[in-house]
Every structure is written in structure tokens, then in C-alpha cells.
Steps between C-alpha positions, in 0.01 A plus 500: 500500500209486750241776476225620733156345498360823352722468188274497190540162331525579125358167380177308503539128565210265434490123542280291271349270659420718799498196727707189443365177652730199487472137600809333648781496237269640233670735251315810383604830349404860563586810298634813668445806279709805593410833340697822551296812576506769230697729732744236632851642536750345259748264661565158645270349764511179699180316595490197727220245482488236772271245660524306823289290731665615821757220492653509154470708189636599162558834332614668183664836440399684183707781351285746307643777284266786405602658169337752268 
């Protein structure tokens, strides 16, 4: 369900490497660490991660469940 832009996002998402530099057809990996805030409401969340170059792109949808 869409929420307003002022909705407090209850997670911290950090990419390691902060910048990914690739040569043509070069494979590399990055790690996305997602940490729930201490006061995150319990429940199921959906996060979408996507990249594009203006012409084409790719994305992934992550389902995150916050439990005790």
C-alpha cells in the first residue's frame, strides 16, 4: 500500500561497496544490509530495489517481516 513521503521508514539500508564501478560485462557483487530500527512496528513490509540507465533496468522486491 503506498504511503506518504513523510512516512517514517523503519529500516536502515546500507550498500557495501558504496559505489559500484563495472567494466562492460564485468560481474561484481555488492551487499545490501537492512537493519530494523529498535522501535519498528511488527509486521510485513515490502521493499523494492531497482536500477536503470534511462532505457532499461532491473529490480527486485524484498519482503521483510519484523518480529519480536
